[in-house]
C-alpha positions as CSV (number, residue, x, y, z in Angstrom):
1,X,-0.4,-27.5,7.1
2,X,1.8,-24.6,6.6
3,X,2.5,-21.3,9.1
4,X,3.2,-18.1,7.4
5,X,4.0,-14.9,8.7
6,X,3.2,-11.4,6.7
7,X,5.3,-7.9,7.5
8,X,3.9,-4.9,5.7
9,X,6.5,-2.0,6.8
10,X,4.6,1.1,5.7
11,X,5.5,4.9,5.9
12,X,3.3,4.9,9.2
13,X,2.7,1.7,10.6
14,X,3.9,-1.9,10.5
15,X,1.6,-4.5,10.2
16,X,2.3,-8.2,11.4
17,X,-0.1,-11.3,10.3
18,X,0.5,-14.8,11.1
19,X,-1.5,-17.2,9.3
20,X,-2.0,-20.9,8.5
21,X,-2.9,-22.4,5.4
22,X,-4.1,-25.9,5.4
23,X,-6.2,-27.5,2.2
24,X,-6.6,-24.0,0.5
25,X,-7.9,-22.8,3.8
26,X,-6.5,-20.2,5.4
27,X,-6.8,-19.1,9.4
28,X,-5.3,-15.9,10.9
29,X,-3.7,-16.9,13.9
30,X,-3.1,-13.4,15.2
31,X,-2.1,-9.9,13.8
32,X,-1.2,-6.8,15.5
33,X,0.6,-3.5,14.1
34,X,2.6,-0.6,15.4
35,X,4.0,3.0,14.5
36,X,6.8,2.3,12.0
37,X,9.9,3.7,14.2
38,X,12.2,6.1,11.9
39,X,15.5,6.0,13.4
40,X,19.0,4.5,12.7
41,X,18.5,1.6,14.7
42,X,15.1,0.9,13.3
43,X,15.5,-2.4,11.6
44,X,16.9,-4.1,14.6
45,X,13.7,-2.6,16.5
46,X,11.0,-4.1,14.0
47,X,13.0,-7.6,14.0
48,X,12.7,-7.4,17.9
49,X,9.1,-6.6,17.7
50,X,8.7,-9.1,15.1
51,X,9.9,-12.3,17.2
52,X,8.0,-10.9,19.9
53,X,5.0,-11.3,17.9
54,X,6.1,-14.7,16.4
55,X,6.8,-16.1,20.2
56,X,6.9,-19.8,19.9
57,X,5.1,-20.2,16.4
58,X,8.0,-20.4,14.3
59,X,7.0,-19.5,10.8
60,X,7.9,-21.8,7.6
61,X,8.7,-18.6,5.6
62,X,7.7,-15.1,5.9
63,X,7.2,-12.5,3.6
64,X,8.4,-8.5,3.9
65,X,6.7,-5.5,2.3
66,X,8.4,-2.2,1.3
67,X,7.0,1.1,0.2
68,X,9.8,1.5,-2.5
69,X,12.1,-0.1,-5.3
70,X,13.4,-3.3,-4.8
71,X,16.1,-5.3,-7.0
72,X,16.5,-8.8,-8.3
73,X,18.5,-9.8,-4.8
74,X,15.8,-8.3,-2.6
75,X,17.8,-4.8,-1.9
76,X,16.0,-2.0,-1.5
77,X,16.7,0.7,-3.6
78,X,14.5,3.3,-3.1
79,X,12.2,3.9,0.0
80,X,11.3,7.4,0.1
81,X,8.6,6.9,3.0
82,X,10.9,4.5,5.2
83,X,14.5,5.9,4.4
84,X,16.1,3.7,6.6
85,X,15.3,0.7,4.4
86,X,17.2,2.1,1.5
87,X,20.8,0.2,1.0
88,X,19.3,-2.8,2.8
89,X,18.6,-6.4,2.6
90,X,16.3,-7.1,5.3
91,X,15.2,-10.5,4.7
92,X,18.7,-11.5,5.4
93,X,18.4,-10.1,9.0
94,X,14.8,-11.4,9.7
95,X,16.2,-14.8,8.3
96,X,18.7,-14.9,10.9
97,X,16.1,-14.0,13.6
98,X,13.3,-16.1,12.6
99,X,15.0,-19.4,11.3
100,X,13.1,-19.3,8.4
101,X,13.3,-18.1,4.7
102,X,12.0,-14.5,3.5
103,X,11.1,-12.9,0.6
104,X,10.7,-9.1,-0.1
105,X,7.6,-7.7,-2.0
106,X,6.9,-4.5,-3.3
107,X,3.7,-3.4,-0.6
108,X,1.3,-2.4,-3.9
109,X,2.3,-5.8,-5.6
110,X,1.2,-7.6,-2.5
111,X,-1.9,-5.7,-2.0
112,X,-2.6,-6.6,-5.5
113,X,-1.6,-10.4,-5.0
114,X,-4.1,-10.5,-1.8
115,X,-7.0,-8.6,-3.7
116,X,-6.5,-11.1,-6.9
117,X,-6.5,-14.4,-4.9
118,X,-8.3,-14.0,-1.8
119,X,-10.2,-10.1,-2.5
120,X,-12.1,-8.2,-4.4
121,X,-10.2,-8.5,-7.5
122,X,-11.2,-12.4,-7.8
123,X,-12.8,-13.1,-11.2
124,X,-11.2,-10.1,-13.2
125,X,-8.3,-10.6,-15.9
126,X,-7.2,-7.0,-16.3
127,X,-6.6,-5.2,-12.8
128,X,-5.4,-2.4,-11.4
129,X,-5.0,-2.1,-7.6
130,X,-4.4,1.1,-6.0
131,X,-3.6,1.6,-2.3
132,X,-4.0,5.5,-0.5
133,X,-1.8,5.4,2.3
134,X,1.0,7.5,3.8
135,X,2.3,7.0,-0.1
136,X,0.2,6.3,-3.0
137,X,0.9,2.5,-4.6
138,X,-0.4,0.7,-7.8
139,X,-0.1,-2.6,-9.3
140,X,-1.0,-3.9,-12.8
141,X,-2.4,-7.2,-13.0
142,X,-3.0,-8.9,-16.1
143,X,-4.5,-12.9,-16.4
144,X,-3.1,-13.3,-12.6
145,X,0.6,-11.6,-13.2
146,X,1.4,-8.7,-11.8
147,X,3.4,-6.2,-13.8
148,X,6.4,-4.5,-12.7
149,X,8.3,-3.1,-15.4
150,X,11.8,-3.6,-16.7
151,X,13.5,-2.4,-13.5
152,X,10.9,-3.2,-10.8
153,X,9.3,0.5,-10.8
154,X,6.0,0.3,-12.4
155,X,3.0,1.2,-10.8
156,X,4.1,4.4,-8.9
157,X,1.5,6.3,-9.8
158,X,2.0,8.2,-6.4
159,X,5.0,10.3,-7.9
160,X,3.3,10.9,-11.3
161,X,3.2,15.0,-11.4
162,X,0.1,17.0,-11.1
163,X,2.2,19.8,-10.9
164,X,2.0,22.5,-8.1
165,X,5.0,23.4,-5.9
166,X,4.5,21.0,-3.0
167,X,7.4,18.4,-2.1
168,X,7.1,15.1,-2.1
169,X,8.8,12.4,-0.4
170,X,10.6,11.2,-3.3
171,X,12.4,14.8,-4.2
172,X,9.8,15.8,-6.7
173,X,7.2,18.4,-6.4
174,X,3.5,18.1,-7.2
175,X,3.4,14.2,-7.3
176,X,-0.2,12.9,-6.7
177,X,1.0,11.8,-3.1
178,X,1.4,15.8,-2.4
179,X,-2.4,15.9,-2.8
180,X,-4.0,12.8,-1.5
181,X,-1.2,10.9,0.6
182,X,-2.3,10.2,4.4
183,X,0.8,11.9,5.9
184,X,0.4,15.1,3.2
185,X,-3.3,15.5,3.5
186,X,-2.7,15.8,7.8
187,X,-0.1,18.1,7.4
188,X,-2.2,20.1,5.5
189,X,-4.7,20.2,8.0
190,X,-2.1,20.7,10.8
191,X,-1.3,24.1,8.7
192,X,-4.5,25.3,8.5
193,X,-5.4,24.7,11.9
194,X,-2.5,25.5,13.7
195,X,-1.9,22.3,15.2
196,X,1.7,21.3,16.0
197,X,3.3,19.7,13.3
198,X,2.6,15.9,13.0
199,X,-0.2,16.1,15.2
200,X,-3.2,16.0,12.7
201,X,-4.2,13.1,11.0
202,X,-6.0,12.7,7.7
203,X,-8.8,10.9,9.8
204,X,-9.0,14.0,11.5
205,X,-9.3,16.2,8.2
206,X,-12.1,14.1,6.9
207,X,-14.1,13.8,10.3
208,X,-13.9,17.7,9.9
209,X,-15.0,17.7,6.6
210,X,-17.9,15.6,7.1
211,X,-19.1,17.8,10.2
212,X,-18.9,20.8,7.5
213,X,-15.5,22.9,8.2
214,X,-15.3,24.5,5.1
215,X,-11.3,24.5,5.2
216,X,-11.5,20.8,5.5
217,X,-14.2,20.7,2.8
218,X,-11.9,22.5,0.3
219,X,-8.5,20.7,1.0
220,X,-10.4,17.2,0.4
221,X,-12.0,18.9,-2.7
222,X,-8.5,19.6,-4.4
223,X,-7.6,15.9,-3.1
224,X,-10.1,14.2,-4.9
225,X,-9.7,16.4,-7.9
226,X,-6.4,15.5,-8.1
227,X,-7.4,12.0,-7.6
228,X,-10.1,12.0,-10.3
229,X,-7.8,13.2,-13.0
230,X,-4.9,10.4,-12.3
231,X,-7.8,8.2,-12.4
232,X,-8.1,9.4,-16.1
233,X,-5.0,9.0,-16.5
234,X,-4.7,5.8,-15.4
235,X,-7.5,4.4,-17.8
236,X,-5.8,6.3,-20.6
237,X,-2.5,4.2,-20.3
238,X,-3.6,0.7,-19.1
239,X,-7.4,0.5,-19.6
240,X,-8.5,-2.3,-16.8
241,X,-11.6,-3.6,-16.5
242,X,-11.5,-2.7,-12.7
243,X,-9.7,-0.7,-10.2
244,X,-9.6,-2.1,-6.9
245,X,-8.7,0.7,-4.2
246,X,-7.3,0.0,-0.6
247,X,-5.5,1.7,1.9
248,X,-6.0,3.9,5.4
249,X,-7.3,6.9,3.1
250,X,-9.7,4.6,1.2
251,X,-11.7,3.8,4.3
252,X,-13.4,7.0,4.0
253,X,-15.0,5.7,0.6
254,X,-18.0,8.4,1.0
255,X,-15.7,11.5,1.5
256,X,-12.7,10.2,-0.7
257,X,-13.7,7.7,-3.2
258,X,-17.2,8.8,-4.2
259,X,-16.5,12.1,-5.3
260,X,-13.3,10.7,-7.1
261,X,-15.4,8.3,-9.2
262,X,-18.1,11.3,-9.6
263,X,-15.4,13.8,-10.8
264,X,-13.8,11.0,-13.3
265,X,-16.9,9.8,-14.7
266,X,-18.0,13.8,-15.6
267,X,-14.7,14.8,-16.9
268,X,-13.9,11.5,-19.3
269,X,-14.1,12.1,-22.9
270,X,-12.8,8.7,-24.4
271,X,-12.0,7.3,-21.5
272,X,-14.0,4.3,-20.2
273,X,-14.1,4.8,-16.4
274,X,-14.1,1.1,-15.1
275,X,-15.8,-0.4,-12.6
276,X,-14.1,1.0,-9.0
277,X,-14.3,-0.7,-6.0
278,X,-13.1,-1.1,-2.3
279,X,-10.5,-3.3,-1.5
280,X,-12.2,-6.4,0.4
281,X,-9.0,-7.1,2.6
282,X,-8.5,-3.1,3.7
283,X,-5.6,-1.9,5.3
284,X,-4.5,-5.6,5.8
285,X,-4.1,-6.1,2.2
286,X,-0.1,-6.0,2.0
287,X,0.1,-8.1,5.2
288,X,-2.2,-10.6,3.2
289,X,0.2,-10.3,0.1
290,X,3.0,-11.1,2.2
291,X,1.5,-14.1,3.3
292,X,0.9,-15.1,-0.3
293,X,4.5,-14.4,-1.5
294,X,6.2,-16.4,1.6
295,X,4.3,-19.1,0.4
296,X,5.1,-19.2,-3.1
297,X,8.9,-17.7,-2.4
298,X,9.6,-21.0,-0.3
299,X,8.3,-23.1,-3.0
300,X,5.1,-23.8,-0.9
301,X,2.2,-24.3,-3.6
302,X,2.9,-21.1,-5.4
303,X,-0.1,-19.2,-5.6
304,X,-1.7,-16.9,-8.6
305,X,-0.3,-13.7,-9.3
306,X,3.0,-14.5,-8.2
């Protein structure tokens, strides 16, 4: 019996998942989430929240998902949506606090790992897992292996430029994230409605569109058009057999993904638009992925899609 902790440090929320594995069966002991802090002492605050969450249940190992680029030592090289992580090796601090070994993993890779092992990607051999949240993550999985590229940056589809002048968190302009990233959608809705900066969310926008607000409908139309274009680019580049889509924005499947799929199919020429399905693990995919990464990283029965 193994006790494992998953930590998904996202641009908006940090999710914690404590799970037990015994004879191949997984049990969720508890889970929690809190707004990701954005200040110079944020790592200390996250460590405090994690230790409070764990309490007396000491994990055998833990995983930590980062929405950015990680080097071979587990150091965070770039993380545009959680800047305070840059230049840190978060597992060093957390290992000292928890008394357990830890592993850092890219959030897109973590989600992909979870969907391949436990979720909607089981049974497929060539998969692209797309995460639509504060940022846009991605991971390509072939025969159970996540392809992270020569420098660990493969799959960063959110930072493929579609044109336009909107600034992206990465420093470029016109990235896919500026069209369909959750924070960007909320900011655009705030600007349209005159709400205080940061007070409106992507959920508010989607609800307004569902109620027929033409301003919200126009924003979502632009977002789904951009996402459809990126789907076709993805198909042209890697030709997966299935695309699994998760993340907070993807929870609005009817308003976001259904029009995206229809637009991609309508615009396709030589492209074979594959089956596009919702992630089975929802917003907890990356947290589950870090749990699985913790097991394999600590040498505890390595899982597929390592």
